[in-house]
C-alpha positions in Angstrom: -208.1 -210.4 128.1 -209.3 -209.9 124.9 -208.4 -212.0 122.4 -208.2 -211.6 118.3 -208.0 -214.1 115.4 -205.5 -214.9 113.1 -206.9 -212.7 110.5 -207.1 -209.8 113.2 -203.3 -210.3 113.9 -202.3 -210.0 110.4 -204.3 -207.1 110.0 -202.4 -205.6 112.7 -198.9 -206.3 111.8 -199.9 -205.1 107.9 -200.8 -201.8 109.6 -197.6 -201.4 112.0 -195.4 -202.3 108.5 -197.1 -199.7 106.7 -196.2 -197.1 109.6 -192.9 -198.2 109.5 -192.3 -197.9 105.8 -194.3 -194.6 105.5 -191.6 -193.5 108.4 -189.1 -194.5 106.4 -189.8 -192.4 103.5 -190.7 -189.4 105.9 -187.3 -189.4 107.4 -185.5 -190.2 103.7 -182.5 -192.5 103.3 -180.0 -193.4 105.5 -176.7 -191.1 105.4 -173.9 -192.2 103.2 -171.0 -193.0 105.2 -168.4 -190.6 105.6 -165.3 -190.9 103.5 -162.5 -191.9 105.6 -160.0 -189.3 106.6 -156.9 -188.9 104.5 -153.6 -190.0 106.2 -151.4 -187.4 106.5 -148.6 -187.6 104.0 -144.9 -187.9 105.6 -142.7 -185.0 106.0 -140.5 -184.5 103.6 -136.7 -184.9 104.2 -134.8 -181.4 104.8 -132.8 -180.7 101.8 -129.7 -182.8 101.2 -126.4 -181.5 102.3 -123.3 -180.6 100.5 -120.5 -182.8 101.3 -116.7 -181.3 101.7 -114.0 -183.8 102.1 -110.9 -182.5 102.8 -107.4 -184.7 101.8 -103.8 -184.3 103.0 -101.2 -187.4 102.2 -99.6 -188.0 105.4 -95.9 -186.5 105.2 -93.1 -189.3 105.3 -95.7 -191.8 103.6 -96.5 -192.6 100.3 -99.5 -192.1 98.6 -102.0 -195.1 97.9 -102.7 -195.8 94.3 -106.1 -194.0 94.6 -107.0 -192.4 97.8 -110.2 -192.1 96.1 -111.1 -195.4 95.4 -113.7 -195.4 98.4 -115.7 -192.5 96.8 -116.3 -194.6 93.4 -119.1 -196.5 95.2 -120.9 -193.1 96.3 -121.0 -191.1 93.3 -122.5 -187.9 93.4 -122.1 -187.6 97.3 -119.3 -185.3 97.5 -119.7 -181.9 96.1 -116.2 -180.5 96.8 -112.9 -182.0 97.2 -110.3 -180.0 99.4 -107.1 -181.4 99.1 -104.2 -179.6 101.0 -102.3 -178.4 98.3 -100.4 -175.1 99.6 -99.1 -172.7 101.9 -98.2 -169.2 102.0 -94.9 -167.9 103.2 -94.4 -165.3 105.4 -93.2 -163.4 102.5 -96.7 -164.0 100.6 -95.5 -166.2 98.1 -97.2 -169.7 97.7 -95.6 -173.0 97.8 -97.2 -176.1 96.6 -97.2 -179.7 97.8 -97.1 -183.0 96.0 -100.1 -183.6 94.3 -99.3 -187.0 92.9 -101.9 -189.0 90.7 -105.4 -187.0 92.5 -106.1 -184.4 90.1 -106.5 -187.1 87.3 -108.0 -189.1 89.9 -110.5 -186.4 90.9 -111.0 -185.5 87.2 -112.2 -189.4 86.3 -115.1 -189.1 89.6 -116.0 -185.4 88.3 -115.0 -184.3 91.5 -114.9 -180.3 91.8 -111.5 -179.4 93.4 -111.0 -176.9 96.1 -107.7 -176.8 97.0 -106.9 -176.1 100.6 -104.4 -173.2 101.6 -102.6 -172.7 105.1 -100.5 -170.1 106.3 -97.0 -172.1 107.0 -96.0 -172.7 110.4 -99.0 -170.4 111.8 -97.5 -167.0 110.4 -99.4 -163.9 110.1 -96.8 -161.8 108.6 -97.7 -161.9 105.2 -101.4 -160.7 106.5 -99.6 -157.8 108.3 -97.5 -156.5 105.4 -99.9 -154.9 102.5 -97.2 -156.1 99.7 -97.1 -159.6 101.3 -100.5 -159.8 101.5 -101.2 -158.9 97.5 -98.7 -161.2 96.6 -100.6 -164.1 98.2 -103.9 -162.7 96.5 -102.4 -162.5 93.3 -100.5 -166.0 93.7 -104.1 -167.8 94.6 -106.2 -166.0 92.4 -103.4 -167.0 89.6 -103.4 -170.8 90.1 -107.3 -171.2 90.4 -107.1 -169.6 86.7 -104.3 -171.8 85.6 -105.5 -174.9 86.8 -109.3 -174.1 86.6 -110.3 -174.9 90.2 -113.7 -174.5 91.4 -112.5 -172.6 94.4 -110.0 -172.5 97.5 -110.5 -173.2 100.7 -108.3 -171.0 103.3 -107.4 -172.6 106.5 -105.2 -169.8 108.1 -104.8 -171.2 111.8 -102.4 -170.2 115.0 -103.8 -166.3 114.5 -104.5 -163.9 117.3 -107.5 -161.7 118.1 -105.0 -158.7 116.8 -104.9 -160.6 113.1 -108.8 -159.8 113.1 -109.0 -157.0 110.9 -106.1 -158.0 108.5 -107.7 -161.6 108.0 -111.0 -159.7 106.9 -108.8 -157.5 104.7 -107.2 -160.3 103.2 -110.4 -162.6 102.1 -112.3 -159.3 101.0 -109.0 -158.4 98.9 -109.3 -162.7 97.3 -112.9 -162.6 96.8 -112.3 -159.8 94.5 -109.6 -161.4 92.8 -111.0 -164.8 92.1 -112.3 -165.5 88.7 -116.3 -165.0 88.8 -118.0 -168.2 90.0 -115.4 -169.3 92.0 -116.3 -170.9 95.5 -114.3 -168.9 98.3 -114.4 -171.3 101.2 -112.6 -170.6 104.8 -112.6 -173.0 107.6 -112.8 -171.5 110.9 -112.3 -172.4 114.8 -115.4 -172.4 117.0 -115.6 -169.4 119.2 -115.5 -169.4 122.6 -117.7 -166.4 123.0 -121.3 -165.8 121.7 -120.4 -162.7 120.3 -116.6 -164.0 119.3 -114.9 -160.5 120.0 -111.8 -162.0 121.0 -111.5 -164.4 118.0 -109.2 -163.8 115.1 -112.4 -164.7 112.9 -114.7 -161.9 112.3 -117.6 -164.5 111.8 -120.1 -161.5 110.8 -117.8 -160.1 108.4 -116.4 -162.9 106.8 -120.2 -164.3 106.2 -120.4 -161.3 104.0 -117.4 -162.4 102.0 -117.2 -166.1 101.5 -119.6 -168.3 99.8 -118.9 -171.0 102.6 -117.3 -171.3 106.0 -116.3 -174.7 107.5 -116.4 -174.9 110.9 -113.9 -177.1 112.4 -115.9 -178.5 115.2 -113.5 -181.2 116.4 -110.0 -181.2 118.7 -111.3 -180.2 122.0 -109.3 -182.9 123.1 -106.4 -183.8 121.2 -102.6 -183.7 121.2 -101.6 -180.9 124.1 -105.4 -181.6 126.0 -105.7 -184.4 128.6 -107.7 -187.5 127.2 -111.2 -186.8 126.2 -114.0 -186.7 123.4 -112.9 -185.0 120.3 -116.1 -183.3 119.7 -118.3 -184.1 122.4 -122.1 -183.4 121.0 -123.3 -180.9 123.2 -120.0 -178.8 122.7 -120.4 -179.0 118.4 -124.1 -178.0 119.1 -123.1 -174.9 121.1 -120.3 -173.9 118.8 -122.9 -173.7 115.6 -125.3 -171.8 117.9 -122.6 -169.2 118.6 -121.3 -169.1 114.9 -125.1 -168.3 114.1 -125.5 -165.8 116.9 -122.3 -164.3 115.6 -123.8 -163.6 112.3 -123.1 -166.6 109.9 -125.8 -167.7 107.7 -127.0 -171.2 108.0 -127.1 -171.5 104.3 -123.1 -171.1 104.2 -121.9 -173.1 107.6 -120.4 -176.5 106.9 -120.1 -178.4 109.7 -116.5 -180.1 110.3 -116.8 -184.0 111.3 -113.7 -185.7 112.2 -113.2 -189.4 111.2 -110.0 -189.5 113.6 -109.3 -190.1 117.1 -106.4 -190.0 119.6 -104.4 -192.2 121.8 -103.1 -190.8 125.0 -100.8 -192.5 127.6 -102.8 -192.5 130.6 -101.8 -189.4 132.6 -100.1 -187.7 129.6 -101.2 -184.8 127.1 -99.1 -186.2 124.5 -101.5 -187.9 122.2 -100.9 -189.3 118.5 -103.6 -189.2 115.8 -105.4 -193.1 115.0 -107.6 -193.0 111.6 -110.9 -194.4 112.0 -110.5 -197.4 110.0 -107.9 -198.4 112.5 -110.6 -198.4 115.3 -113.4 -199.8 113.1 -110.8 -203.2 112.5 -110.9 -203.8 116.5 -106.9 -203.0 116.4 -106.9 -201.9 120.3 -109.7 -204.5 121.1 -113.6 -203.6 121.0 -114.6 -200.1 121.9 -117.8 -198.5 124.1 -119.9 -196.0 122.3 -120.8 -193.2 124.6 -124.2 -191.4 124.0 -123.6 -188.5 126.0 -120.5 -187.5 123.6 -121.6 -189.4 120.7 -118.3 -190.9 120.5 -116.5 -194.2 121.4 -114.0 -194.9 123.6 -111.5 -197.9 124.9 -108.3 -198.5 126.8 -105.4 -200.9 126.1 -102.1 -201.7 128.0 -98.9 -201.7 125.8 -95.3 -202.2 127.3 -97.1 -201.7 130.8 -98.8 -198.8 129.9 -102.5 -198.0 129.9 -103.4 -195.9 127.2 -106.8 -194.1 126.5 -108.7 -193.6 122.7 -111.3 -191.5 122.0 -112.8 -191.3 118.3 -115.7 -190.5 116.4 -117.3 -193.9 114.8 -119.6 -194.0 111.8 -122.3 -193.7 114.3 -121.1 -190.4 115.7 -120.7 -189.1 112.0 -124.5 -190.0 111.7 -125.3 -188.4 114.7 -123.4 -185.1 113.6 -124.9 -185.1 109.9 -128.7 -185.0 111.8 -127.3 -182.2 113.9 -126.1 -179.8 110.8 -129.8 -181.0 109.5 -131.5 -179.7 112.4 -129.8 -176.3 112.2 -130.4 -176.4 108.4 -126.7 -176.1 107.3 -125.7 -175.9 104.1 -123.5 -179.1 104.8 -121.0 -181.1 106.4 -117.2 -180.9 105.6 -115.6 -184.4 106.6 -111.4 -184.2 107.7 -110.4 -186.7 106.1 -109.9 -188.8 103.1 -107.6 -191.8 103.8 -108.8 -192.2 107.8 -112.1 -193.4 106.8 -113.4 -197.0 105.6 -116.3 -198.6 103.6 -118.2 -199.1 106.6 -118.0 -195.1 107.5 -118.6 -194.2 103.5 -121.6 -196.6 103.8 -123.0 -194.7 106.6 -122.3 -191.6 105.9 -123.8 -191.7 102.2 -127.2 -193.3 103.8 -127.2 -190.6 106.0 -126.8 -187.8 103.7 -128.8 -189.1 101.2 -131.7 -190.5 103.4 -131.7 -194.1 102.5 -130.7 -197.1 104.2 -127.4 -198.6 104.3 -128.5 -201.3 102.3 -129.4 -199.3 99.5 -126.1 -197.6 99.5 -123.7 -200.3 100.3 -121.6 -201.5 97.4 -122.2 -205.5 96.5 -118.5 -205.8 95.8 -117.8 -205.0 99.3 -115.6 -208.0 100.9 -115.3 -205.8 104.0 -119.3 -206.3 104.8 -119.0 -209.7 103.1 -120.4 -212.1 105.5 -120.3 -209.7 108.2 -124.0 -209.7 108.8 -123.6 -205.4 109.0 
């Protein structure tokens, strides 16, 4: 093997280094590192739902000093307040109900009033008689002008398919009679079929008349039925789907949400209404949430008789709010103010406003003090 001296080895290294440098010059500088990929922006939350809140002072009970007290903690959440103040008699005359101090309280909280009008005793006489129909239309429009209501909610129930055209005619006449800019809203019962041909409500025709339609998606089970969930979530979803298929625009549809439940003696179809705030107070023991229905249930024994309760808790209300968002509905409507508690309003406000519950919870709330909720 041939040996080389130290000078020869140095020269060899120099030649190799020069060749390496020449290669680098020929190849150019190493490429700059690629910029890090931009992270996709989180999806924007859906548009904020409108909120209609119904109020009905329970007959025979004294009105609370301030039935809107819990709403004070969530200014701007409720977009329309709909108190049940009027009934339409068979003659077409409109009879008022006690209003107590609610008008002044609503004004203080800047809540637009859209009073609820129902058909007394479920009558349809004034719909069939043109003179009575005209009398009712003029009376309702006159009340809106006199009291400067933001609009009205028409809640006519107990009607038959034979009333379908007369009801549509009434609503069309009312829309024309109301002051310009008034909100004409209507509460409707869910359809039993997709086309709704056997319903008293012509959804497609009414959609062209009203500004808002409240889908009363509750009371599948209640007084007069065996015990069961008040508004099981799949049934609610089906009711929305049928309303859309029948011609109601999503931009006009409000999903009705119950904040109450029913108490049945076992084996009976006679039920009494239980406000949500009573259930949240665990007056009947702890309840069990059923994800399949997005409702809660419990049983208890009183005087040797077993009772069954089903109701929609705050968690169930949030599930229905999310359902309304998935269908891109205009809003939600709660029946009713007075049945709820602060915990419920906090959960609902957080869901509607897309904020954590802690961000909307009032700091002064005695209900949540020390509870860890």
